[in-house]
MIGU-651456 format. One record per residue (C-alpha): x, y, z; residue in three letters. Coordinates in steps of 0.02 Angstrom, whole numbers, padded with zeros to 5 digits, always signed. Layout:
BEGIN
XYZALA/...
END
This chain:
BEGIN
+00000+00000+00000MET/+00063+00176-00037PRO/+00125+00273+00113HIS/+00008+00412+00167ARG/+00072+00565+00255GLU/-00008+00593+00426SER/-00121+00744+00448PRO/-00002+00815+00578ALA/+00147+00800+00460ALA/+00048+00876+00318ALA/-00007+01019+00431SER/+00173+01047+00487GLY/+00236+01050+00307ALA/+00098+01171+00257ALA/+00140+01287+00402ARG/+00325+01283+00360ALA/+00286+01324+00178TRP/+00174+01466+00236GLU/+00315+01534+00345VAL/+00438+01523+00200PHE/+00325+01619+00079LEU/+00290+01758+00205ILE/+00473+01780+00250PHE/+00525+01771+00067LEU/+00413+01922+00032ARG/+00488+02010+00183LEU/+00663+01965+00124GLY/+00626+02047-00043LEU/+00553+02208+00029THR/+00627+02236+00204SER/+00748+02379+00177PHE/+00814+02489+00316GLY/+00916+02378+00430GLY/+00876+02273+00585PRO/+00768+02402+00674VAL/+00659+02423+00521ALA/+00649+02233+00506HIS/+00575+02225+00681LEU/+00446+02351+00625GLY/+00402+02248+00472TYR/+00388+02090+00579PHE/+00276+02175+00705ARG/+00158+02238+00570GLU/+00153+02069+00483GLU/+00139+01949+00631PHE/+00064+02052+00774VAL/-00051+02177+00688SER/-00100+02086+00529ARG/-00090+01899+00561ARG/-00102+01902+00752GLN/+00014+01753+00772TRP/+00064+01823+00942LEU/+00019+01967+01057SER/+00109+02134+01069GLU/+00180+02085+01239ARG/+00241+01915+01179SER/+00324+01998+01029TYR/+00410+02126+01142ALA/+00470+01986+01256ASP/+00540+01896+01104LEU/+00631+02052+01047VAL/+00700+02075+01223ALA/+00769+01897+01223LEU/+00853+01919+01054CYS/+00930+02084+01113GLN/+01018+01981+01248PHE/+01084+01850+01127LEU/+01237+01878+01017PRO/+01207+01886+00831GLY/+01083+01974+00716PRO/+00931+02016+00824ALA/+00806+02036+00681SER/+00854+01870+00602SER/+00842+01786+00771GLN/+00667+01858+00798VAL/+00620+01789+00627GLY/+00689+01617+00672MET/+00594+01620+00836ALA/+00432+01666+00748LEU/+00456+01523+00626GLY/+00500+01404+00768LEU/+00343+01449+00865SER/+00236+01427+00709ARG/+00306+01267+00633ALA/+00447+01197+00739GLY/+00624+01177+00675TYR/+00564+01170+00495ALA/+00477+01337+00523GLY/+00635+01416+00594ALA/+00734+01354+00444LEU/+00598+01414+00325ALA/+00595+01587+00404ALA/+00784+01604+00393TRP/+00791+01540+00214THR/+00653+01653+00151GLY/+00717+01808+00238PHE/+00900+01780+00193THR/+00894+01708+00018LEU/+00859+01866-00086PRO/+01001+01972-00018SER/+01122+01823-00012ALA/+01093+01783-00196ILE/+01110+01966-00246ALA/+01274+01985-00151LEU/+01348+01823-00219ILE/+01305+01879-00396LEU/+01386+02046-00360PHE/+01542+01959-00296ALA/+01551+01850-00451LEU/+01582+01995-00566GLY/+01435+02116-00570LEU/+01546+02258-00509ALA/+01425+02386-00579SER/+01273+02306-00498TRP/+01272+02427-00353GLY/+01265+02573-00474ASP/+01127+02499-00581ALA/+00991+02562-00466LEU/+00965+02751-00461PRO/+01029+02829-00301GLY/+00863+02917-00274GLY/+00770+02751-00274LEU/+00885+02680-00140LEU/+00866+02838-00037HIS/+00677+02826-00052GLY/+00687+02654+00026LEU/+00784+02727+00173LYS/+00649+02861+00195VAL/+00514+02727+00201VAL/+00613+02642+00339ALA/+00587+02799+00444VAL/+00398+02775+00432ALA/+00411+02589+00469VAL/+00514+02615+00627VAL/+00404+02762+00683ALA/+00249+02654+00667GLN/+00332+02515+00769ALA/+00386+02636+00906VAL/+00212+02714+00917TRP/+00121+02547+00922GLY/+00237+02468+01050MET/+00241+02624+01160ALA/+00051+02628+01171ARG/+00049+02450+01237THR/+00211+02436+01336LEU/+00234+02613+01403CYS/+00060+02646+01468SER/+00104+02752+01621ASP/+00224+02888+01675ALA/+00360+02775+01751PRO/+00371+02667+01594ARG/+00371+02819+01480LEU/+00510+02895+01585THR/+00610+02734+01577LEU/+00585+02729+01388MET/+00649+02907+01369ALA/+00799+02877+01484LEU/+00844+02718+01387ALA/+00838+02814+01223ALA/+00949+02953+01291CYS/+01079+02834+01363VAL/+01091+02733+01202VAL/+01109+02892+01098LEU/+01249+02953+01212LEU/+01330+02781+01225TRP/+01298+02702+01054PRO/+01383+02534+01078THR/+01326+02355+01097ALA/+01388+02359+01277LEU/+01282+02514+01306GLY/+01126+02425+01241GLN/+01156+02274+01352ILE/+01187+02387+01502GLY/+01024+02480+01471VAL/+00925+02319+01459ILE/+01001+02246+01618LEU/+00972+02410+01712SER/+00792+02416+01651ALA/+00765+02238+01710ALA/+00826+02286+01884LEU/+00714+02441+01886VAL/+00565+02336+01833GLY/+00602+02205+01966LEU/+00610+02337+02103LEU/+00475+02458+02046CYS/+00346+02368+01938PHE/+00218+02237+01980ARG/+00110+02137+01859PRO/-00065+02210+01849ALA/-00194+02111+01951PRO/-00278+01983+01843GLY/-00147+01998+01705THR/-00153+01834+01610ALA/+00003+01752+01542HIS/+00008+01768+01353GLN/+00100+01612+01298PRO/+00214+01600+01149LEU/+00187+01427+01075PRO/+00352+01333+01071ILE/+00361+01166+00982ALA/+00525+01112+01063THR/+00562+01048+01238GLY/+00693+01096+01365ARG/+00798+00940+01333ARG/+00814+00984+01148ALA/+00850+01164+01198GLY/+00989+01110+01314ALA/+01065+01003+01176LEU/+01065+01154+01059CYS/+01154+01260+01189LEU/+01284+01124+01220VAL/+01313+01108+01032LEU/+01333+01297+01020PHE/+01472+01295+01151LEU/+01553+01138+01080ALA/+01569+01217+00907LEU/+01630+01382+00979LEU/+01768+01295+01076LEU/+01803+01152+00957GLY/+01812+01237+00787LEU/+01971+01339+00826PRO/+02056+01179+00885LEU/+01999+01086+00730LEU/+02062+01227+00618ALA/+02234+01213+00701GLU/+02243+01023+00687LEU/+02168+01012+00512TRP/+02204+01179+00424PRO/+02095+01154+00272ARG/+02020+01311+00193PRO/+01840+01256+00223ALA/+01872+01221+00408VAL/+01960+01388+00431GLN/+01815+01479+00347LEU/+01685+01394+00454VAL/+01786+01432+00611ASP/+01807+01617+00567ALA/+01627+01650+00518PHE/+01552+01544+00658TYR/+01649+01646+00787ARG/+01593+01807+00704ALA/+01411+01755+00721GLY/+01432+01687+00897ALA/+01528+01826+00983LEU/+01459+01990+00914VAL/+01324+02087+01005PHE/+01234+02230+00921GLY/+01190+02164+00749GLY/+01255+02180+00573GLY/+01359+02339+00577HIS/+01452+02283+00733VAL/+01510+02122+00649VAL/+01596+02214+00506LEU/+01760+02258+00597PRO/+01776+02078+00657LEU/+01746+02009+00482LEU/+01873+02132+00411GLN/+02003+02069+00536THR/+01964+01889+00489GLU/+01970+01902+00299VAL/+02080+02051+00249VAL/+02247+02025+00343PRO/+02260+01841+00290PRO/+02235+01897+00110GLY/+02072+01803+00083TRP/+01989+01964+00020VAL/+02068+02131-00022SER/+02016+02285+00076ASN/+01948+02368-00082ASP/+01837+02217-00119VAL/+01782+02214+00064PHE/+01727+02396+00058LEU/+01641+02374-00110ALA/+01542+02228-00041GLY/+01495+02328+00113TYR/+01426+02464+00001GLY/+01325+02337-00098ALA/+01257+02261+00063ALA/+01177+02428+00105GLN/+01077+02423-00057ALA/+00991+02255-00033VAL/+00847+02207+00082PRO/+00859+02079+00220GLY/+00991+02052+00355PRO/+01163+02133+00342LEU/+01242+01968+00398PHE/+01219+01908+00219THR/+01376+02010+00187PHE/+01460+01845+00235ALA/+01395+01770+00072ALA/+01482+01908-00027PHE/+01646+01879+00065LEU/+01638+01691+00040GLY/+01602+01711-00146ALA/+01745+01836-00162SER/+01878+01716-00098LEU/+02019+01674-00218HIS/+02026+01505-00305GLY/+01912+01358-00277GLU/+01864+01416-00102SER/+01757+01556-00174GLY/+01608+01563-00290GLY/+01438+01494-00246TRP/+01507+01358-00132SER/+01612+01481-00032GLY/+01470+01606-00020GLY/+01345+01478+00043LEU/+01471+01400+00164LEU/+01511+01567+00247CYS/+01327+01617+00248LEU/+01275+01459+00340VAL/+01424+01467+00459ALA/+01385+01643+00519ILE/+01201+01604+00551PHE/+01218+01433+00634VAL/+01255+01510+00806PRO/+01094+01611+00798SER/+00991+01457+00755PHE/+01066+01357+00900LEU/+01045+01500+01024LEU/+00864+01534+00978VAL/+00815+01350+00979ALA/+00909+01327+01143GLY/+00847+01480+01236ALA/+00663+01486+01190LEU/+00601+01334+01290PRO/+00680+01404+01448PHE/+00627+01582+01407TRP/+00443+01534+01395GLU/+00448+01456+01568ARG/+00538+01606+01644LEU/+00407+01724+01573ARG/+00274+01644+01686ARG/+00360+01703+01845SER/+00289+01860+01929ALA/+00466+01922+01960HIS/+00512+01892+01778THR/+00356+01983+01720GLN/+00404+02133+01828ALA/+00580+02133+01756ALA/+00511+02114+01580LEU/+00398+02265+01607ALA/+00556+02368+01629GLY/+00648+02280+01487VAL/+00503+02306+01367ASN/+00498+02493+01404ALA/+00686+02499+01374ALA/+00668+02405+01209VAL/+00546+02538+01151VAL/+00677+02666+01202GLY/+00808+02574+01099LEU/+00693+02579+00949LEU/+00660+02764+00979LEU/+00847+02799+00984ALA/+00873+02700+00824ALA/+00731+02797+00743LEU/+00837+02953+00764TYR/+01008+02877+00731ASN/+01041+02798+00609PRO/+00869+02786+00528VAL/+00819+02971+00528TRP/+00993+03047+00513THR/+01038+02939+00363SER/+00873+02968+00269ALA/+00798+03139+00305ILE/+00906+03270+00219HIS/+00776+03399+00169GLY/+00591+03447+00161PRO/+00557+03326+00018GLY/+00622+03178+00117HIS/+00522+03231+00271PHE/+00364+03245+00167GLY/+00392+03074+00090LEU/+00419+02997+00262ALA/+00259+03079+00325LEU/+00159+03013+00177LEU/+00230+02839+00203ALA/+00181+02845+00387LEU/+00003+02897+00342ILE/-00004+02758+00211ALA/+00044+02631+00344LEU/-00057+02693+00492MET/-00210+02777+00413VAL/-00232+02700+00241TRP/-00173+02529+00307LYS/-00076+02491+00148LEU/+00035+02335+00159PRO/+00216+02377+00200PRO/+00285+02297+00041TRP/+00177+02412-00065LEU/+00232+02564+00034VAL/+00413+02510+00008VAL/+00390+02501-00181LEU/+00296+02667-00189LEU/+00425+02750-00077GLY/+00568+02691-00187GLY/+00483+02761-00342GLY/+00445+02925-00254ALA/+00626+02940-00199GLY/+00683+02916-00379TRP/+00562+03053-00437LEU/+00626+03169-00301LEU/+00803+03143-00362SER/+00752+03192-00538LEU/+00673+03358-00487VAL/+00805+03403-00357ALA/
END
């Protein structure tokens, strides 16, 4: 008799495919960097699809701010994991990462003029739309998570500190301080129900993922010394870059430059050219690793090198998210944890508010035309309720028109 797939397996496959298609669309349209990505995710999965509540989403963002690696990609993996298990996490990462990775590998393989093929005004229009996306996220999260004077004050203080101390260490310090303030000053509202985030994995599997994360972090350098093959050295270098960097994509660039330029794997001119191209594509900035891998000399480069480095830099994030989430969901049930999270969530809104100013606003708004375009994009998102991908396309076209009349 022919084998029939169980309804549960069919349902799981359908959910993973659904996750892939949604994140593929986001990967094609999510310009503006990690903060803007969080805004796109919130609009798609909290406001539109209601896969999780505002508070659960904020808690998820708070967790990923603690973890090393690209926060927006980790939030995407966590959303996929909660929706369709490990297959959903892989589908979310693949869909969100694939478009920019392919574009950067193609650029590395010889399309040196690719970055100049798009009009500069169009690219700047996409940055302006990111201002509206982040502003909408800050407004929506502040209304829910900063509902009284103490939380609003904590949000403002967090934004000021991060603007004055704009480092990954500063962000972590703000989050830890906000957790302490929440633990000492806030109490869960009477009758506040726990809003669970569905997690398809258990604590035993989570512990195994965390052990594997540490084993690779400690074992790969030793393996690269004992067996100095190019592929092993690449995996070691890019795994460490993904495992040890707090603060997201831009923070990983100096570490990657140290890993690939002095050994002569990639020239500094090629490195800087790839960094410029990475600013022009949607999706996570960590896909810059695909460009570097494809740019390697000899047989180590090309498609195989690009894909190897891409996977190596994201594996730590996958292991950390899959390892931390089962324990995180249990911790969220504690009254003390809820009080600490109340402070952390207010601080997270402050971090988004700070990022709205720098770098999102400062890099995009250079005159009255840009301000007007950002305002129209914000109205399109919040009043007309247009889908974000359509606003992105319209904003890019409007930016190109502005460049023609300027």
